[in-house]
C-alpha positions as CSV (number, residue, x, y, z in Angstrom):
1,M,109.0,100.1,133.5
2,P,107.0,102.6,135.3
3,K,104.5,101.0,137.7
4,G,101.0,100.3,136.0
5,A,102.7,100.9,132.5
6,N,101.7,98.5,129.7
7,P,104.4,96.3,128.8
8,I,103.3,95.8,125.2
9,L,103.8,99.6,124.3
10,P,107.6,99.9,123.8
11,F,107.1,96.9,121.3
12,A,104.2,98.1,119.6
13,V,105.1,101.5,117.8
14,P,107.7,99.7,115.4
15,Y,105.5,97.0,114.7
16,M,102.6,99.6,113.9
17,K,105.0,101.4,111.4
18,R,105.2,98.0,109.3
19,A,101.8,96.5,110.0
20,P,99.6,95.3,107.2
21,K,96.4,97.4,106.8
22,I,93.0,95.7,106.9
23,A,90.3,96.5,104.3
24,V,87.4,97.9,106.2
25,P,84.0,97.9,104.4
26,T,82.4,101.4,103.8
27,E,79.0,100.6,105.1
28,K,80.5,100.1,108.6
29,F,80.7,104.0,108.8
30,P,77.1,104.7,110.2
31,G,75.7,108.3,110.8
32,P,74.1,111.2,108.9
33,D,77.2,113.1,109.1
34,Y,79.5,110.7,107.2
35,S,80.7,111.8,103.8
36,R,82.5,109.2,101.8
37,E,84.3,111.7,100.1
38,H,85.8,113.3,103.1
39,D,85.7,110.6,105.6
40,Q,86.2,107.3,104.1
41,K,90.1,107.2,103.9
42,R,90.7,108.6,107.4
43,L,88.2,106.4,108.9
44,Q,89.4,103.4,107.1
45,G,93.1,103.9,108.2
46,Q,91.8,104.7,111.8
47,Q,90.1,101.6,112.0
48,G,92.8,99.4,110.5
49,R,95.3,100.8,113.0
50,I,93.3,100.3,116.0
51,F,92.6,96.8,114.9
52,E,95.8,96.0,114.2
53,F,97.1,97.0,117.4
54,M,94.3,95.3,119.6
55,K,94.1,92.1,117.7
56,F,96.6,90.7,120.2
57,G,94.2,90.6,123.0
58,Q,96.0,92.9,125.4
59,W,94.0,95.1,127.9
60,L,94.8,98.8,126.8
61,T,93.3,102.0,127.8
62,L,92.2,104.7,125.2
63,R,95.4,106.7,126.1
64,E,97.6,103.7,125.4
65,I,95.8,103.0,122.0
66,N,96.1,106.7,121.2
67,E,99.8,106.7,121.8
68,V,100.4,104.0,119.2
69,T,97.9,104.8,116.7
70,Q,97.5,108.4,116.9
71,A,93.8,108.4,116.8
72,P,91.9,110.7,119.1
73,E,90.5,109.0,122.4
74,A,87.0,109.8,121.2
75,S,87.4,108.2,117.9
76,I,89.1,105.2,119.5
77,S,86.0,104.8,121.8
78,A,83.4,105.3,118.7
79,Q,85.6,102.5,116.8
80,L,85.3,100.2,119.6
81,R,81.7,100.8,119.9
82,L,81.6,99.8,116.2
83,F,83.8,96.8,116.5
84,R,81.5,95.3,119.4
85,R,78.1,96.2,117.7
86,P,76.5,93.3,116.3
87,R,76.8,92.5,112.5
88,S,73.0,92.6,112.2
89,K,73.1,96.2,113.3
90,G,76.0,97.5,110.9
91,G,78.9,96.6,113.2
92,F,81.6,93.9,113.1
93,G,80.2,91.8,115.9
94,L,83.4,91.4,117.7
95,I,84.1,90.8,121.3
96,V,85.4,94.0,122.9
97,E,85.5,93.5,126.6
98,K,85.9,96.5,129.3
99,R,87.1,96.7,132.7
100,R,88.2,99.5,135.2
101,R,92.0,99.9,135.7
102,G,93.5,100.9,138.9
103,D,91.5,103.1,141.6
104,P,87.8,103.1,140.4
105,K,87.8,106.7,141.6
106,R,90.0,107.8,138.6
107,G,87.5,106.5,136.0
108,V,90.2,104.6,133.9
109,W,88.8,101.9,131.7
110,E,90.9,99.4,129.5
111,Y,89.6,97.3,126.7
112,K,90.6,94.0,125.0
113,L,89.5,92.9,121.8
114,T,89.1,89.0,121.2
115,V,90.0,88.2,117.5
116,G,88.0,85.2,115.8
117,I,84.9,85.4,117.9
118,L,82.0,86.9,116.5
119,R,78.7,87.6,118.1
């Protein structure tokens, strides 16, 4: 395994192909540009894939999440913000931690979702 590679990735792809989907309420898609007709199915699938992959509590970069979920990195970042946003403000109220990975000058961040803890 290459230095710095995440050991969960080789095992994640087969799991994700058979992972159960989670139901995501439609009110969790804030924003004036959201169109239920055009966006609901795509965003629900995207949120479900990201949540199912991250629920194991591993530290993952946006690129690593993208490799498995096929969601764009910008969308992953937005979904993680929504996961973190308090429930009182339309989010899920989950704990999403963030830290730098490797050389701070590279600007690579990794994220960890803690399931079962709400804020």
